[in-house]
C-alpha positions in Angstrom: 0.0 0.0 0.0 2.3 2.7 -1.3 -0.2 5.5 -0.6 0.2 4.9 3.2 3.9 5.9 3.2 3.0 8.9 1.1 0.3 10.0 3.5 2.8 9.8 6.4 5.6 11.5 4.5 4.6 15.1 5.5 5.0 14.1 9.2 8.6 12.9 8.6 9.3 16.1 6.6 8.0 18.4 9.3 10.0 16.5 12.0 13.2 16.9 10.0 12.6 20.6 9.3 11.7 21.7 12.9 14.6 21.5 15.2 13.7 20.8 18.8 14.7 23.1 21.7 14.6 22.8 25.5 13.1 25.3 28.0 15.1 23.8 30.9 18.8 24.0 32.0 21.2 21.2 31.4 22.2 19.3 34.5 25.6 20.0 36.0 27.0 18.2 39.1 27.0 20.5 42.2 30.4 21.7 43.1 31.2 20.3 46.6 34.8 20.8 47.9 36.5 17.4 48.5 39.3 16.7 51.0 42.7 15.8 49.5 43.1 12.9 51.9 41.5 11.3 54.9 42.1 12.9 58.3 42.5 9.6 60.0 44.3 7.7 57.1 47.9 7.7 56.4 49.2 9.6 53.4 49.6 7.5 50.3 52.9 5.7 50.3 53.9 7.2 53.7 55.8 5.0 56.1 55.7 2.0 53.8 52.0 2.1 53.5 50.7 0.9 50.1 49.3 3.3 47.6 45.6 3.8 48.0 43.7 1.1 46.2 40.0 0.7 46.7 38.7 -2.5 48.4 37.5 -5.3 46.1 33.8 -6.1 45.6 34.2 -9.4 47.4 35.8 -7.9 50.4 34.3 -10.4 52.9 36.6 -13.1 51.6 39.4 -11.3 53.5 38.0 -12.6 56.8 38.9 -16.1 55.8 35.6 -17.7 56.8 34.1 -20.3 54.5 30.9 -20.2 56.6 30.6 -16.4 56.1 31.2 -16.9 52.3 28.4 -19.5 52.3 26.0 -17.2 54.2 26.6 -14.2 52.0 26.1 -16.3 48.9 22.8 -17.6 50.3 21.7 -14.0 51.1 22.5 -12.8 47.6 20.2 -15.6 46.3 17.4 -15.5 48.8 17.3 -12.3 50.8 13.8 -10.7 50.5 15.0 -7.1 50.7 17.4 -7.7 47.8 14.7 -9.4 45.8 12.4 -6.4 46.3 15.2 -4.0 45.1 15.7 -6.1 42.0 12.0 -6.0 41.3 12.1 -2.2 41.7 14.8 -2.0 39.0 12.6 -3.9 36.6 9.7 -1.5 37.5 11.9 1.6 36.8 13.1 0.1 33.5 9.5 -0.4 32.4 8.6 3.2 33.4 11.6 4.4 31.3 10.3 2.5 28.3 6.8 4.0 28.8 8.2 7.5 29.1 10.4 7.1 26.0 7.5 6.0 23.9 6.2 9.6 23.6 9.2 10.4 21.4 8.0 8.0 18.7 4.8 8.1 16.6 1.9 5.9 17.6 0.4 3.6 15.0 -2.9 1.8 15.3 -4.5 -0.6 12.8 -8.3 -1.1 12.8 -10.9 -2.7 10.6 -14.7 -2.5 10.4 -17.5 -4.2 8.6 -21.1 -3.0 8.5 -24.2 -4.5 7.0 -27.2 -2.1 6.7 -30.7 -2.4 5.3 -32.2 0.8 4.0 -35.0 2.1 1.8 -33.9 3.4 -1.6 -36.4 5.7 -3.4 -38.0 4.0 -6.4 -36.2 0.8 -5.7 -37.3 -0.4 -2.3 -35.3 -1.9 0.5 -31.7 -2.8 -0.2 -29.0 -4.4 1.9 -25.6 -2.7 1.9 -22.3 -4.1 3.2 -19.3 -1.7 3.9 -15.8 -2.8 4.7 -13.3 -0.3 6.1 -9.7 -1.2 7.2 -7.8 1.8 8.5 -4.3 2.7 9.6 -3.9 5.8 11.8 -0.7 7.5 13.0 -0.2 10.4 15.5 2.8 12.3 16.8 3.3 15.1 19.2 6.1 17.4 18.2 8.5 17.7 21.0 9.4 21.2 20.1 10.0 22.4 23.7 11.8 19.2 24.9 9.0 18.0 27.2 8.9 14.4 26.1 12.7 14.2 26.0 12.8 15.5 29.6 10.2 13.0 30.6 12.3 10.2 29.1 15.5 11.6 30.8 13.8 11.8 34.1 12.6 8.2 33.8 16.0 7.0 32.8 17.6 8.8 35.7 15.0 7.2 38.0 15.8 3.8 36.6 19.5 4.4 37.1 18.8 5.5 40.7 16.9 2.2 41.2 20.1 0.4 40.2 22.1 2.3 42.7 19.5 1.6 45.3 19.8 -2.1 44.6 23.6 -1.8 45.2 22.9 0.1 48.4 20.5 -2.7 49.6 23.0 -5.4 48.5 25.8 -3.7 50.5 23.5 -3.3 53.5 22.4 -6.9 53.4 26.0 -8.3 53.0 27.2 -6.1 55.8 24.3 -7.1 58.0 25.0 -10.8 57.4 28.7 -10.3 58.3 27.9 -8.4 61.4 25.2 -10.8 62.6 27.4 -13.8 62.0 30.3 -12.1 63.9 27.9 -11.3 66.7 26.8 -15.0 66.8 30.4 -16.0 67.1 31.1 -13.4 69.8 28.2 -14.8 71.9 29.4 -18.4 71.3 32.9 -17.3 72.5 31.5 -15.5 75.5 29.4 -18.6 76.4 32.5 -20.7 76.1 34.5 -18.4 78.4 31.6 -18.4 80.9 31.4 -22.2 80.9 35.1 -22.5 81.3 35.1 -20.1 84.2 32.1 -21.9 85.7 33.9 -25.2 85.5 37.0 -23.7 87.0 35.0 -22.1 89.8 33.4 -25.5 90.6 36.8 -27.1 90.8 37.9 -24.5 93.3 34.7 -25.0 95.3 35.4 -28.7 95.5 38.9 -28.0 96.7 37.5 -25.7 99.4 35.1 -28.3 100.6 37.9 -30.8 101.0 40.0 -28.2 102.9 37.0 -27.5 105.1 36.7 -31.2 105.9 40.5 -31.1 106.8 40.0 -28.0 108.8 42.2 -25.7 106.7 39.2 -23.8 105.2 36.2 -22.2 106.9 32.5 -22.3 106.0 32.8 -18.6 105.0 35.5 -19.6 102.4 33.2 -22.2 101.0 30.2 -19.8 101.0 32.1 -17.1 99.2 33.2 -19.5 96.4 29.6 -20.9 96.2 28.5 -17.3 95.5 31.0 -16.9 92.7 29.9 -20.2 91.2 26.2 -19.1 91.4 27.0 -15.8 89.7 28.9 -17.5 86.9 26.0 -20.0 86.4 23.4 -17.2 86.3 25.4 -15.4 83.6 24.8 -18.2 81.1 21.1 -18.1 80.3 21.1 -14.4 79.0 24.0 -15.2 76.7 22.3 -18.4 75.4 19.2 -16.3 74.8 21.0 -13.6 72.8 22.9 -16.3 70.8 19.7 -18.0 69.7 18.0 -14.7 68.8 21.1 -13.6 66.8 21.1 -16.9 64.9 17.4 -16.4 64.2 18.1 -12.9 62.8 20.8 -14.3 60.7 18.4 -16.9 59.2 16.0 -14.2 58.2 18.8 -12.3 56.5 19.7 -15.3 54.3 16.1 -16.1 53.6 15.6 -19.2 55.8 13.3 -20.1 58.6 14.9 -19.7 62.1 15.0 -23.4 62.9 16.8 -24.2 59.6 20.0 -22.4 60.4 22.6 -23.0 63.1 26.0 -21.6 63.9 27.7 -24.4 65.8 31.3 -24.0 64.7 33.8 -21.2 64.5 35.3 -18.6 66.8 36.3 -15.0 66.4 39.9 -15.9 67.1 40.1 -18.0 63.9 39.0 -15.1 61.7 41.5 -13.0 59.8 41.6 -9.2 60.1 42.2 -8.0 56.6 44.0 -4.7 56.0 41.7 -2.1 54.4 43.3 0.4 52.1 40.9 3.3 52.1 41.7 4.9 48.7 41.4 8.6 48.0 38.5 10.8 49.2 38.0 12.1 45.6 37.0 8.5 44.6 34.3 8.2 47.1 31.6 9.9 45.0 31.9 7.1 42.4 32.2 4.4 45.0 29.2 5.0 47.2 26.0 3.8 45.6 23.9 5.9 47.9 25.7 9.0 46.7 25.2 8.0 43.1 21.5 7.3 43.7 21.1 10.8 45.3 22.7 12.4 42.2 20.4 10.5 39.8 17.4 11.7 41.8 18.8 15.2 41.4 19.2 14.6 37.6 15.6 13.4 37.4 14.3 16.5 39.3 16.2 18.8 37.0 14.5 17.1 34.0 11.1 17.5 35.7 11.6 21.3 35.7 11.9 21.2 32.0 8.7 19.1 31.8 6.8 21.6 33.9 8.1 24.6 31.9 7.3 23.0 28.6 3.7 22.6 29.7 3.3 26.4 29.5 4.0 26.4 25.8 1.9 25.2 22.8 1.7 21.5 21.9 1.6 20.5 18.3 0.1 17.2 17.3 0.1 15.6 13.8 -2.3 12.9 12.8 -2.7 10.9 9.6 -5.2 8.2 8.8 -5.6 6.1 5.7 -7.4 3.0 4.5 -10.0 1.7 2.1 -13.8 1.8 2.0 -15.8 -0.4 -0.3 -19.1 -2.3 -0.5 -17.3 -5.2 -2.2 -14.8 -7.2 -0.3 -13.2 -8.5 -3.5 -12.4 -5.0 -4.7 -11.6 -3.6 -1.3 -7.9 -2.7 -1.9 -8.3 -1.2 -5.3 -7.0 2.4 -5.8 -10.5 3.9 -6.3 -11.5 2.8 -2.8 -8.6 4.5 -1.0 -9.4 7.1 1.7 -7.0 9.1 3.8 -6.7 12.3 5.9 -3.9 14.3 7.4 -4.4 16.9 10.2 -2.4 19.0 12.5 -3.5 20.5 15.8 -2.1 23.1 18.1 -3.0 23.6 21.8 -1.9 26.6 23.8 -2.6 26.7 27.5 -4.4 29.9 28.4 -5.9 29.6 31.9 -5.5 26.7 34.3 -6.0 28.5 37.6 -2.2 28.7 38.2 -1.8 24.9 38.1 0.9 24.9 35.4 3.0 27.6 37.0 2.4 25.9 40.4 3.9 22.8 38.9 7.0 24.7 37.8 7.4 26.1 41.3 6.9 22.7 42.8 9.5 21.1 40.5 12.0 23.9 41.2 11.5 23.5 45.0 11.8 19.7 44.6 15.1 20.2 42.9 16.3 22.5 45.7 15.3 19.9 48.3 17.1 17.1 46.5 20.2 19.3 46.0 20.3 19.6 49.8 19.8 15.9 50.1 22.7 15.2 47.7 25.0 17.6 49.6 24.1 16.0 52.9 24.6 12.5 51.4 28.1 13.5 50.3 29.1 15.0 53.6 27.6 12.0 55.4 29.7 9.6 53.2 32.9 11.4 54.1 31.9 11.4 57.8 31.1 7.7 57.7 34.6 6.9 56.4 36.3 9.1 58.9 34.3 7.6 61.8 35.1 4.1 60.5 38.8 4.9 60.2 38.9 6.1 63.8 37.0 3.0 65.0 39.4 0.7 63.1 42.5 2.3 64.5 41.2 2.6 68.1 39.8 -0.9 68.3 43.1 -2.3 67.0 44.9 -0.6 69.8 42.1 -1.6 72.3 42.5 -5.2 71.2 46.2 -5.2 71.8 45.8 -3.7 75.3 43.0 -6.0 76.3 45.2 -9.0 75.3 47.8 -7.7 77.7 45.2 -7.3 80.4 44.1 -10.9 80.0 47.7 -12.1 80.2 48.3 -10.0 83.3 45.0 -11.2 85.0 45.9 -14.8 84.3 49.3 -14.5 85.9 47.8 -12.8 88.9 45.2 -15.6 89.3 47.9 -18.3 89.0 50.1 -16.5 91.6 47.1 -16.1 94.0 46.3 -19.8 93.7 49.9 -20.8 94.4 50.3 -18.4 97.4 47.0 -19.5 98.9 48.1 -23.1 98.7 51.2 -22.0 100.6 49.1 -20.1 103.1 50.5 -16.7 102.2 47.2 -15.1 101.0 43.6 -15.8 101.9 40.7 -16.8 99.7 39.6 -13.2 99.1 42.8 -12.6 97.0 42.0 -15.7 94.9 38.4 -14.6 94.4 39.4 -11.1 93.3 41.9 -12.4 90.8 39.4 -15.0 89.6 36.8 -12.4 88.9 39.3 -10.1 87.2 40.4 -12.9 84.9 36.9 -13.8 83.9 36.0 -10.1 83.3 39.2 -9.6 81.2 38.5 -12.7 79.1 34.9 -11.7 78.5 35.9 -8.2 77.6 38.5 -9.5 75.1 35.9 -11.4 73.2 33.8 -8.2 73.0 36.7 -6.2 71.8 37.5 -8.8 69.1 33.9 -8.3 67.9 34.2 -4.5 68.0 37.4 -4.8 65.9 35.6 -6.9 63.2 32.6 -4.5 63.4 34.8 -1.6 62.7 36.3 -3.3 59.7 32.9 -4.1 58.3 31.8 -0.5 58.9 34.8 0.7 57.0 34.1 -1.5 54.1 30.5 -0.3 54.1 31.5 3.4 54.4 33.8 2.9 51.4 30.9 1.5 49.3 32.0 -2.1 49.7 34.3 -2.0 46.7 31.4 -1.4 44.4 31.9 1.2 41.7 29.8 2.8 38.9 31.9 1.2 36.2 
C-alpha cells in the first residue's frame, strides 16, 4: 500500500525541518569541595603504606571464613529485601520505556465491517455491506523538549533504582557479616563463661575438701559458692542472645529460624584484613547511595523542563488512511482508497495557576534534592572518617586487652599458688578469679568490635562497588 507511506511523508518532513529546543537548563553536578586525603588515614605511600587502592567487591573473603562466604552467597540468592530491590529495578526500566514511547509516533490498525438495510427511493429496500480497514498515526512534536525531559527523568530514576539495589545489597551483605560475627562473639562468651564456671566449681570442690580437713572455713566455701552461682546465672542471658542472633541471621539469608545454626567457628580464627581506604575524591563514584542521590537530582532537573514545557503550545500531527468499499473482492483497489492528514495546536491559556504551580513545585523539589545530595556526600565522608577512627582505636584496644588478659591470668595463678602455701587468703583468689573472667569476656567483646569496625569501614567505602 504505497499511498500509506506517502500519506505519512509530511510528518517525517516536518519532524526533520523543525529543530527541537529545550526550555530547561542542562544538569551540572553540584560543586562540593573534596578533601585531599582522609584525616584519620595515612598519606599515600607514607611509612611504607601501600598506595591507595579501593577494596575489592568481594571484600568479605578477607576474613577467611568459609561459613561467612556461604551465608553471604545464600543471602544474595534468597534475601527478600534484595529481591524487592531487583524488582524495583525492573519496574523503573518499564517506566523508562513508557516515558520514551512519547518520542515516537503511535500507529494503530483497525478494521470495520457493517451490514445495513435501507429504503432506496424508487427501488425499495436494499441491503448494503461496507468494509473499512484503517491505519492511523499520530505524533506530538517535542518542540520544547517536554517528552525528552520525561524520558530523561525516567532514565535517571531507573539508574537511581540500580544504585538503590547496590545500596540494599551492600547493607544486606554487611548485616550478614555483622550478625554472623555477633553470633560467634556470643558463642565465645558462652565458652568463656562455661570454662570459668567449670574452674569455679573445681575451686569450690577444693575448698570443701579443705573445710573437711579444717584448713578452710565455712565462709570460704560460701564465698566460692556465691562466685559459682553468679557464673552460672550469667549463662542463660548469653544463650538467649545467641539463639536470637542466629534467628536474625536466618531471616537475612532467607531461611526459617530453625533451619540455620552456627555451631562452629570462633572470632579468634578469623583474619583481620587490612583495608586500604583509597582517596576521598574517589568516594563519590564508590558509594551507591551518593550515586543514587545524584540520579534523583538529575531526574528532578528534567522534571523542571517538563513543567516549563507545559506552559508552551503543543503541536500534534495525525494521519489516517485505509480503504472503504461495499465489495470485499475490490476492497484494496485504488479507487476505494481514503485518507486524511491533520495538525492541531493547543496553547494553555488559563488553568488557575496549576501549570506555574507545577513549575514552582519542580524547582522546589530540585532544591530539596540538592540539599539531600549535599548531605549524602558529607555523610559519606563522615562515615569513612568515623570508621577509620574506629578501626584504629579498636586495633589498639584489642592489643591492650590481650595484655590485660595475660596479666590477669598471671595474677590468678600467683594467687592460687600463694593460697596453697598459706601466704594469702581466699579473698585474693576470688578477686583475681573475677578479674580474669572479666578480662577474658571483655577481650571477646573487643574482638567483635574490631571486626565490626572493619565491616563498617568496608560499608562506608561503598563495599568495593563502583559505577563502572
